[in-house]
C-alpha positions as a Python dict, from the first residue, in 0.01 Angstrom:
ca = {
    (1, 'M'): (0, 0, 0),
    (2, 'S'): (-267, 259, 68),
    (3, 'L'): (-141, 621, 138),
    (4, 'T'): (-312, 921, 291),
    (5, 'L'): (-222, 1258, 120),
    (6, 'Y'): (-305, 1563, 329),
    (7, 'T'): (-306, 1841, 67),
    (8, 'Y'): (-416, 2190, -10),
    (9, 'P'): (-520, 2254, -371),
    (10, 'S'): (-345, 2583, -433),
    (11, 'C'): (-5, 2464, -269),
    (12, 'S'): (252, 2389, -554),
    (13, 'S'): (424, 2128, -332),
    (14, 'C'): (104, 1946, -281),
    (15, 'R'): (32, 1945, -666),
    (16, 'N'): (386, 1808, -712),
    (17, 'A'): (343, 1557, -467),
    (18, 'K'): (10, 1448, -605),
    (19, 'K'): (161, 1439, -969),
    (20, 'W'): (452, 1229, -834),
    (21, 'L'): (207, 974, -674),
    (22, 'D'): (10, 951, -999),
    (23, 'E'): (309, 899, -1215),
    (24, 'H'): (418, 616, -983),
    (25, 'N'): (71, 466, -986),
    (26, 'L'): (49, 476, -599),
    (27, 'E'): (-290, 466, -464),
    (28, 'Y'): (-399, 744, -219),
    (29, 'E'): (-690, 921, -45),
    (30, 'A'): (-652, 1290, -79),
    (31, 'I'): (-771, 1489, 213),
    (32, 'H'): (-800, 1862, 231),
    (33, 'I'): (-569, 1959, 498),
    (34, 'I'): (-764, 2297, 568),
    (35, 'K'): (-1131, 2154, 560),
    (36, 'N'): (-1028, 1838, 745),
    (37, 'P'): (-712, 1869, 934),
    (38, 'P'): (-566, 1561, 1111),
    (39, 'S'): (-694, 1526, 1464),
    (40, 'E'): (-460, 1563, 1769),
    (41, 'A'): (-423, 1190, 1804),
    (42, 'E'): (-354, 1147, 1423),
    (43, 'L'): (-83, 1434, 1431),
    (44, 'K'): (77, 1289, 1747),
    (45, 'E'): (94, 939, 1574),
    (46, 'M'): (231, 1087, 1277),
    (47, 'I'): (503, 1294, 1464),
    (48, 'E'): (594, 988, 1678),
    (49, 'T'): (606, 761, 1368),
    (50, 'S'): (827, 992, 1153),
    (51, 'D'): (1184, 1053, 1207),
    (52, 'L'): (1139, 1416, 1212),
    (53, 'P'): (1127, 1670, 1502),
    (54, 'P'): (786, 1805, 1564),
    (55, 'K'): (864, 2151, 1464),
    (56, 'K'): (906, 2015, 1110),
    (57, 'F'): (524, 1975, 1102),
    (58, 'F'): (480, 2360, 1118),
    (59, 'N'): (440, 2572, 797),
    (60, 'T'): (682, 2811, 916),
    (61, 'N'): (637, 3026, 600),
    (62, 'G'): (264, 3059, 672),
    (63, 'K'): (69, 3374, 769),
    (64, 'V'): (-94, 3202, 1064),
    (65, 'Y'): (257, 3091, 1211),
    (66, 'K'): (389, 3446, 1176),
    (67, 'E'): (82, 3607, 1330),
    (68, 'L'): (95, 3379, 1623),
    (69, 'G'): (460, 3450, 1686),
    (70, 'L'): (564, 3102, 1706),
    (71, 'K'): (905, 3135, 1584),
    (72, 'D'): (1044, 3234, 1937),
    (73, 'E'): (822, 2990, 2126),
    (74, 'I'): (843, 2670, 1911),
    (75, 'D'): (1183, 2555, 2062),
    (76, 'S'): (1054, 2554, 2401),
    (77, 'M'): (706, 2418, 2337),
    (78, 'S'): (581, 2069, 2457),
    (79, 'L'): (475, 1806, 2217),
    (80, 'E'): (112, 1830, 2358),
    (81, 'K'): (88, 2208, 2297),
    (82, 'M'): (252, 2161, 1935),
    (83, 'V'): (-18, 1899, 1856),
    (84, 'T'): (-284, 2097, 1996),
    (85, 'L'): (-182, 2407, 1791),
    (86, 'L'): (-142, 2189, 1466),
    (87, 'A'): (-481, 2036, 1497),
    (88, 'S'): (-646, 2382, 1563),
    (89, 'D'): (-578, 2527, 1220),
    (90, 'G'): (-479, 2343, 894),
    (91, 'M'): (-286, 2643, 780),
    (92, 'L'): (-21, 2584, 1041),
    (93, 'I'): (48, 2237, 909),
    (94, 'K'): (342, 2196, 655),
    (95, 'R'): (213, 2032, 357),
    (96, 'P'): (179, 1786, 187),
    (97, 'I'): (179, 1517, 461),
    (98, 'V'): (181, 1142, 319),
    (99, 'T'): (149, 854, 538),
    (100, 'D'): (75, 485, 520),
    (101, 'G'): (46, 460, 897),
    (102, 'K'): (424, 323, 925),
    (103, 'N'): (593, 598, 729),
    (104, 'V'): (544, 972, 709),
    (105, 'T'): (669, 1239, 469),
    (106, 'V'): (638, 1603, 519),
    (107, 'G'): (663, 1842, 238),
    (108, 'F'): (764, 1726, -110),
    (109, 'K'): (1121, 1643, -209),
    (110, 'E'): (1144, 1402, -489),
    (111, 'D'): (1455, 1205, -329),
    (112, 'N'): (1244, 1178, -11),
    (113, 'F'): (946, 1050, -204),
    (114, 'N'): (1153, 792, -391),
    (115, 'E'): (1322, 676, -83),
    (116, 'K'): (990, 620, 135),
    (117, 'W'): (728, 546, -123),
    (118, 'L'): (913, 333, -374),
    (119, 'Q'): (1077, 89, -154),
    (120, 'N'): (769, -7, 41),
}
């Protein structure tokens, strides 16, 4: 199984996810989420593949999210608008994202990683 890890080096959750993947000898390609954010098509596919609502892909604690005032708009936003926004700035995307094309995790929770990435 080959994984893609969208990561940001100074993010502690990303470092924890990378450490977890390494400890479990899982192969992955690390992609810097700010320098190379996923495209609109990739994001839409990840959102549709995951069992998560689209707003879970937003970094709601981030500076850009707050500056854009998205808190009040996010619930009424279309999927297309969300995807366009996410693809426009990697800092808007909650990280890390791990995907194998069939499964997706957003953020790092060890229990979630154990469930998604050790059973495949």
